[in-house]
N, C-alpha and C positions, 0 to 999 in steps of 0.2 A: 123570227127567231127565237126559240126559247133561251132564255138566259141561263148561263150557265151558273151552277151553283156555287156559293163561296168556299173557299178551301177553310178547314178550321182546325184547330188544336183543343184537346180537352180541357177542362179546368184542372184536374190534377196535375196536369203536363205543366201548366202554366203557373199552378202554386206551387210545385217544384222549384220553377225557374225563380220565382219572388224568393224563397228562401236560400237558393243558391246565392243570391245576389246580396241578401242581406249576410249571407256567412262572408262573403268578399268585399263586406264593408261597404256597400254602396248603398244609396238613398232609395228604398225600393218604392215609398209612394211617391215622390218626386218623378222616378222614371215611369212608374205606370201609368201617371196624369200624362206625362210628354207622348206614351204609345197611344192613348185614349182608352185605357184598358181600365173597367171599375175593378179593385181588389175586391171588395164586399162580393161581389157576382159571382167570384170564383168558390165560396163556401155553396153553392149548388152545385152539386154534380154533373146536373144537366146544361150548364152553362158551357158554351164551345166559342172560342175566340177567334177573331178573322186571322188568317195566317201575316196578310201584310203589318197588322197591328202587334204579331209577336215578333216581326223581321225589325220594324221600328224600334220596340222595345230592347230588342238586342244591339240595334244600333246606337240605341242612346246610353245604354251600358257602358259600350266599348269605348265610347268618348271618354266617360267618366273613369273607368278605369285605367285607361291610356298605357296599356304596356300589353305585349302578347299572351296569350294563352287564358283567357277570360274562361274560368269554370273548367279549365283542364287539371283537374285534380282526382285521383282514384278516390279519395275519401268522400269527397264532395259529390260527384257522380252517383256514387251509390246511395248515400245519403237523399240525395235531392231529385235524382231521376225518377221521377214519378210516373211509374208504367200504372199503377191503379189495379184494377181488374184481370188485364192483361198479365202482370205480373204475377199475381195471384195464381192464374191459370198455370204458368210456366212453372210457378213453382210446385205446383202439382202433378207435373209432368213428369214420365220416366228418366229422362235424359234431355238435355240440350237439342241434340238433332232433331227429335222426336218434336219437342216444343216448339221448334222455331218453323218446322214444317207449316206449323198453324199460325205463326206470326206475318207470313204472307198476307193472310187475310184481316187478321185481328189488328193490327199497326193502324188501320184506319180509324179506330177509336180512340187511340192516343191522335193519332194525329192524319187527317184524308190526305195532307200536303205531305206525307213521307211516306214512300213506298220501302218495302224489304222483300229481297231476295237471296236464295242461298245459289251459289253454282260451286259445282264440284270441280277439281283438279286433282292431280295427282297427289299434292302432299296433305290435302284433306278437302273444306270447303271454303270459300269466299262469303263473308257476312256483307252484303252490298246494300248500302242505304241510299235512297236518291231522295231529293227534297225537290218539290215543285214550288215554284214562284209566284205569286200573283203579278201587282202591279210593279214591286218593288224588288231590286234585287236581295238576293239571299244572304245575309252576312255571314262569315265565317263563323265566327265565334258559335251561330245557331248549327251549325253542320257539324262542327268537330265537337262540341257538347253530345250532341244524338248520339256520334260514333263511340265517343268513349264510354257514356252510359249503357251499351249495348257490350262493350266489352267488359264493364264492371259487372254487369246483370251476369254474365258465364262464371265470373268468381263466387257472386253472391249466392247465385244459383246451387253450383256446385260444392259450395266451400272451399272452394282451392282455388290458389294462385296461378292459374290458366293463364299463358302467357301466348301473345299471337306471334306466327311465324312471320308476318310481314303486315304493315298498316300503310295504305295508300288514301291520299287526300287529293280533293282536285284543288284545292286553295294554294296559292303560292308559298314559298318557304317565308318564316317570319324573322324577322329581326333578330329574335332570341330564340331558339330552339331550345333552351334547357326545361322548360315546363312540359313540352311536347315528349322529351325524351322519357321523363319521370313517370308521366300519365302512361304514356303507351308501352312503357318497358324497350322502347327500341325507338331509334329515329323513324319517322313515317317518310313514306317518299313523296313530295309535294308535286302538284301540277300533274296529277294522274287524271285520267278520264274519268274515274267513279271514286267514292267515298267507301271505302272497304276495309276488312281485316282478314287474314287467313287464320284460321284455326284448323290443328290435327285431327283427324277424324277419331282418333282414341279419344281426346280431349271431350269431342262433341257427345260420345260415347260413355262419358263418365256418368254414375248413376247420380239422380238428384237426392238428397236426404230426407227430403221434405215428401216424396212422391207418394201419393196417395190416389188410386182410381177412382175411388167414389167421389172424391173433390174433385178432381179432375174432370170427370164427368159432368160434373155439378158446374165447374167453372167455365166449360167450355158451351155449355147450355145458357149461361148467364151472359158470356160474351156476344154469343150470336144474337140472342134478345134484344141487348144493347144496339148492336150492328144495323138490326132490323128499326130501330127507333132514330136512327141518325139522317132519315129522309128518304125518299124513293131513289132506286137505283137505277138510274140513268146509262142508256148506252156510251153518250158522249163523255160523261165522266168516268165511265171504264177506259175508254179509249185514251183519255188525258192520262191514267192513271198505268195503262200499257204503255205509251209513248215514254213517259218517265223511267219506268223500268229498263226500257230496251236504247235509250239514249246513249249510253256509256259503250255502245257496240256500235254506234256510228248513226246517223238519222234513219229510224226504221220507215219503210215503204208500208203503205195500206196492208198487203198483202201479210206482212211480219204482223202486223198488230191483229189483224183479223184470227192469224194461227195463234197468236198468244190467248185470245178470247175463245179460241174453240169454237169459231165460225169460219165461214166462206167468204169469201170477200166481197160476193155478191150480198149475201146476207146483212154484213156490215155496212156495206152501202145503203141498202133497204131500210135498215133499223134508225141510220143516223138521218135519212131523210124523212122518216116519221116524225122525229124530233125537230126537224127544221133545221137543222145544223149543219 
C-alpha cells in the first residue's frame, strides 16, 4: 500500500505562531523544543512542518497560557497570522469574494491540513474552515486562531471593520467567553458541526484598495508554481481533503466524494486501486 503523505504547514505560518506566542508572553524556544520543531529551520521558506508537531506546539502553549482564548486578539491575529504569498495574492485581487474563490485551492500552500470552502445562503456566504488531524487530536486553540485570522484578513484587505453576521465553532463553550466576544465581535455558537463565519455579500464585494490586475496575475502564477512544488498530487490525498470538506454535512458517501472531485464513482475507485489504497 502506498504510504499517505504527511500533512504539513508552511514555515511562514509556523513562524507567525512563534511570534504570536512571544507576544502572549510564552517561552517560545522551550515550546518549540517540546514540540520537536527546529525554530532555525523556519527561516527557510521551503520548510514544511508536520501538523502533529504543530498540534503538539499548540497543546504545550495552551498548558503554559492556562486560560481561555490563547491567540484570540484581533490585533495579534492580524499581525501574526502569516499567509505569506497567499496573502499577497489576495491583496492584489479585486474583492474578497473573488479572492476567496481561489483560496479553496491555495489554502494547501499555507497548510494542506486545513481546507477552505464558501457556502452561499440568503444572508451572504459562510466561510468554512476544516482542520484535518493526523495521529493527534486537534487543539481548539489551533482551530480558533485560524478562524480569527481569516476574519481579520477580511478587515485588513478591505481596510474596513467588517463584522460577521454569525460565528460557529465546533469547540465546546469556554469557561470564560470574554476574549471570544471581543475577538469575533459577538459570542460564537459553540459545539456546532463546522468552524465557520457568515459574511454579508455586500461586504465581500467591497473593493480591495490594493487591487492591481497585473500583480494579481503574477501572484496567482507564483502560488500555482509553489503548489506544484509541494509534491505529487495523489488521488488518495485529494479524497482525504474532499472528505474533510464534506464532513460537516454528515458522513460522505463515496459517490459524494467522487462528485466533489468531478469524477464518476467507477473512475474514483479505479484510481484509488491504482495507488493501492
